[in-house]
Backbone as CSV, one residue per row, in Angstrom:
resi,resn,N_x,N_y,N_z,CA_x,CA_y,CA_z,C_x,C_y,C_z
1,UNK,0.860,-1.173,0.000,0.000,0.000,0.000,0.906,1.236,0.000
2,UNK,0.639,2.142,-0.955,1.440,3.361,-1.057,0.921,4.400,-0.080
3,UNK,1.860,5.169,0.454,1.430,6.232,1.364,0.969,7.429,0.537
4,UNK,-0.016,8.109,1.023,-0.590,9.234,0.316,0.258,10.480,0.580
5,UNK,0.538,11.237,-0.488,1.319,12.466,-0.357,0.442,13.533,0.278
6,UNK,0.900,14.077,1.395,0.095,15.072,2.101,0.515,16.498,1.743
7,UNK,1.469,16.647,0.795,1.851,17.977,0.341,2.641,18.762,1.346
8,UNK,3.442,18.124,2.170,4.194,18.833,3.189,5.639,19.070,2.748
9,UNK,5.887,19.053,1.421,7.243,19.279,0.923,7.609,20.757,0.962
10,UNK,8.815,21.066,0.516,9.282,22.452,0.488,8.576,23.173,-0.656
11,UNK,8.039,24.324,-0.354,7.313,25.096,-1.347,8.288,26.030,-2.052
12,UNK,8.352,25.917,-3.362,9.215,26.795,-4.163,8.311,27.785,-4.881
13,UNK,8.515,29.055,-4.586,7.691,30.075,-5.223,8.293,30.442,-6.569
14,UNK,7.431,30.595,-7.555,7.885,31.022,-8.875,8.115,32.524,-8.831
15,UNK,9.086,33.001,-9.603,9.307,34.452,-9.606,8.084,35.171,-10.171
16,UNK,7.760,36.301,-9.565,6.583,37.042,-9.997,6.860,37.681,-11.355
17,UNK,5.850,37.701,-12.188,6.006,38.331,-13.495,6.039,39.840,-13.318
18,UNK,6.866,40.479,-14.134,7.004,41.924,-14.044,5.764,42.598,-14.608
19,UNK,5.571,43.796,-14.189,4.472,44.568,-14.743,4.771,44.820,-16.221
20,UNK,3.753,45.152,-16.950,3.881,45.283,-18.398,4.945,46.311,-18.792
21,UNK,4.922,47.499,-18.218,5.872,48.545,-18.591,7.296,48.148,-18.220
22,UNK,7.472,47.546,-17.056,8.805,47.121,-16.634,9.343,46.050,-17.581
23,UNK,8.476,45.151,-18.038,8.897,44.101,-18.968,9.322,44.714,-20.305
24,UNK,8.580,45.702,-20.770,8.919,46.362,-22.035,10.272,47.049,-21.923
25,UNK,10.511,47.745,-20.818,11.795,48.427,-20.630,12.940,47.429,-20.569
26,UNK,12.722,46.326,-19.904,13.761,45.301,-19.811,14.055,44.717,-21.201
27,UNK,13.019,44.480,-21.996,13.203,43.954,-23.349,13.969,44.943,-24.224
28,UNK,13.650,46.233,-24.095,14.346,47.247,-24.885,15.821,47.303,-24.514
29,UNK,16.123,47.240,-23.234,17.519,47.261,-22.794,18.264,46.040,-23.330
30,UNK,17.630,44.893,-23.279,18.257,43.674,-23.794,18.484,43.780,-25.302
31,UNK,17.521,44.357,-26.017,17.649,44.511,-27.470,18.804,45.447,-27.811
32,UNK,18.934,46.555,-27.059,20.048,47.477,-27.304,21.388,46.796,-27.058
33,UNK,21.476,46.026,-25.995,22.715,45.321,-25.673,23.051,44.303,-26.763
34,UNK,22.061,43.564,-27.219,22.273,42.557,-28.252,22.704,43.208,-29.560
35,UNK,22.083,44.329,-29.910,22.446,45.033,-31.139,23.879,45.552,-31.054
36,UNK,24.284,46.062,-29.892,25.656,46.542,-29.717,26.651,45.398,-29.886
37,UNK,26.326,44.231,-29.353,27.211,43.074,-29.507,27.315,42.655,-30.966
38,UNK,26.193,42.648,-31.666,26.214,42.259,-33.078,27.017,43.249,-33.909
39,UNK,26.851,44.549,-33.639,27.596,45.558,-34.389,29.087,45.450,-34.135
40,UNK,29.468,44.985,-32.966,30.890,44.838,-32.659,31.522,43.748,-33.519
41,UNK,30.739,42.732,-33.886,31.280,41.618,-34.664,31.198,41.830,-36.170
42,UNK,30.457,42.818,-36.633,30.263,43.010,-38.073,31.465,43.741,-38.653
43,UNK,31.987,43.198,-39.749,33.036,43.877,-40.495,32.338,44.690,-41.581
44,UNK,32.321,46.007,-41.419,31.530,46.842,-42.314,32.102,46.867,-43.723
45,UNK,33.392,46.611,-43.896,33.956,46.550,-45.247,33.342,45.391,-46.023
46,UNK,33.154,44.261,-45.347,32.519,43.114,-46.001,31.078,43.436,-46.383
47,UNK,30.400,44.173,-45.536,29.013,44.536,-45.828,28.951,45.417,-47.073
48,UNK,29.856,46.387,-47.170,29.885,47.281,-48.334,30.184,46.479,-49.596
49,UNK,31.141,45.549,-49.520,31.461,44.707,-50.678,30.257,43.883,-51.105
50,UNK,29.544,43.343,-50.149,28.367,42.529,-50.467,27.290,43.377,-51.151
51,UNK,27.094,44.596,-50.688,26.101,45.480,-51.299,26.500,45.803,-52.736
52,UNK,27.789,46.043,-52.964,28.253,46.338,-54.326,28.044,45.145,-55.245
53,UNK,28.323,43.927,-54.741,28.092,42.723,-55.557,26.618,42.588,-55.903
54,UNK,25.767,42.868,-54.931,24.319,42.764,-55.150,23.875,43.752,-56.223
55,UNK,24.418,44.979,-56.185,24.066,45.976,-57.193,24.507,45.518,-58.572
56,UNK,25.696,44.919,-58.651,26.199,44.438,-59.933,25.285,43.343,-60.475
57,UNK,24.834,42.432,-59.613,23.918,41.379,-60.045,22.603,41.985,-60.520
58,UNK,22.125,42.994,-59.816,20.879,43.640,-60.219,21.031,44.280,-61.593
59,UNK,22.198,44.899,-61.856,22.433,45.502,-63.164,22.423,44.439,-64.253
60,UNK,23.001,43.283,-63.980,23.017,42.197,-64.952,21.600,41.727,-65.244
61,UNK,20.809,41.579,-64.211,19.418,41.148,-64.388,18.645,42.183,-65.197
62,UNK,18.853,43.449,-64.901,18.141,44.501,-65.627,18.518,44.493,-67.105
63,UNK,19.812,44.281,-67.413,20.238,44.214,-68.813,19.574,43.042,-69.522
64,UNK,19.522,41.896,-68.849,18.907,40.708,-69.443,17.426,40.951,-69.719
65,UNK,16.741,41.567,-68.775,15.321,41.834,-68.975,15.096,42.851,-70.088
66,UNK,16.006,43.815,-70.224,15.889,44.781,-71.316,16.050,44.076,-72.658
67,UNK,16.970,43.113,-72.729,17.141,42.357,-73.969,15.893,41.541,-74.279
68,UNK,15.251,41.006,-73.250,14.037,40.219,-73.479,12.901,41.094,-74.000
69,UNK,12.846,42.338,-73.558,11.771,43.235,-73.994,11.976,43.731,-75.420
70,UNK,13.203,43.613,-75.908,13.537,44.108,-77.234,12.727,43.355,-78.290
71,UNK,12.244,44.071,-79.280,11.441,43.452,-80.321,12.293,42.531,-81.188
72,UNK,11.682,41.485,-81.698,12.363,40.528,-82.556,12.288,41.042,-83.986
73,UNK,13.429,41.036,-84.683,13.429,41.490,-86.072,12.758,40.447,-86.949
74,UNK,12.464,40.855,-88.163,11.772,39.954,-89.086,12.640,38.744,-89.414
75,UNK,13.938,38.969,-89.582,14.842,37.860,-89.902,14.924,36.880,-88.732
76,UNK,14.955,37.398,-87.517,15.006,36.513,-86.356,13.719,35.717,-86.228
77,UNK,12.584,36.359,-86.502,11.305,35.653,-86.433,11.258,34.545,-87.481
78,UNK,11.761,34.825,-88.683,11.794,33.828,-89.751,12.664,32.648,-89.339
79,UNK,13.831,32.957,-88.808,14.753,31.893,-88.390,14.130,31.051,-87.276
80,UNK,13.502,31.704,-86.308,12.866,30.974,-85.210,11.757,30.062,-85.716
81,UNK,10.967,30.552,-86.679,9.878,29.736,-87.224,10.435,28.538,-87.986
82,UNK,11.516,28.748,-88.735,12.117,27.638,-89.480,12.656,26.578,-88.525
83,UNK,13.303,26.994,-87.468,13.846,26.044,-86.496,12.713,25.294,-85.816
84,UNK,11.639,26.006,-85.503,10.490,25.357,-84.865,9.885,24.304,-85.788
85,UNK,9.653,24.676,-87.041,9.050,23.732,-87.987,9.964,22.539,-88.232
86,UNK,11.265,22.793,-88.287,12.214,21.701,-88.511,12.187,20.720,-87.343
87,UNK,12.190,21.234,-86.143,12.293,20.366,-84.972,10.965,19.729,-84.582
88,UNK,9.885,20.466,-84.672,8.614,19.971,-84.160,7.797,19.221,-85.212
89,UNK,7.762,19.750,-86.416,6.892,19.173,-87.438,7.658,18.227,-88.349
90,UNK,8.971,18.411,-88.448,9.775,17.483,-89.235,10.094,17.973,-90.636
91,UNK,9.928,19.265,-90.912,10.293,19.792,-92.221,11.799,19.713,-92.401
92,UNK,12.243,19.551,-93.639,13.667,19.586,-93.970,14.045,21.029,-94.309
93,UNK,15.317,21.359,-94.154,15.766,22.722,-94.412,15.641,23.071,-95.892
94,UNK,15.706,22.070,-96.779,15.556,22.340,-98.212,14.171,22.909,-98.518
95,UNK,13.188,22.574,-97.713,11.827,23.041,-97.924,11.744,24.568,-97.853
96,UNK,12.606,25.191,-97.044,12.520,26.628,-96.810,13.336,27.452,-97.799
97,UNK,14.159,26.819,-98.636,15.005,27.576,-99.559,14.147,28.292,-100.587
98,UNK,14.437,29.563,-100.795,13.737,30.345,-101.795,12.392,30.870,-101.340
99,UNK,11.988,30.617,-100.126,10.705,31.116,-99.642,10.824,32.577,-99.235
100,UNK,9.761,33.306,-99.434,9.697,34.679,-98.953,8.529,34.781,-97.988
101,UNK,8.650,35.722,-97.078,7.609,35.875,-96.070,6.978,37.228,-96.194
């Protein structure tokens, strides 16, 4: 037969929660301290280099998109259609000789 626990053990009180404003102030102080620690470890030269690389990549993307927006010339459209017909439908290249569009 097990003995019944009568609850006469040592009572451990939990720490009281801070009032709302005090908790906010404590969080702000902790955030400032954490930000100061992070800034101490950051090498700002590396950050500047990374930003410059990102700008260069953005310029490359913008150039590529500008090329995509460029209109296709008539000769390019003709060539694209011939390649499409050759590959998809099975036309021979001799079929297109002497054709005008």
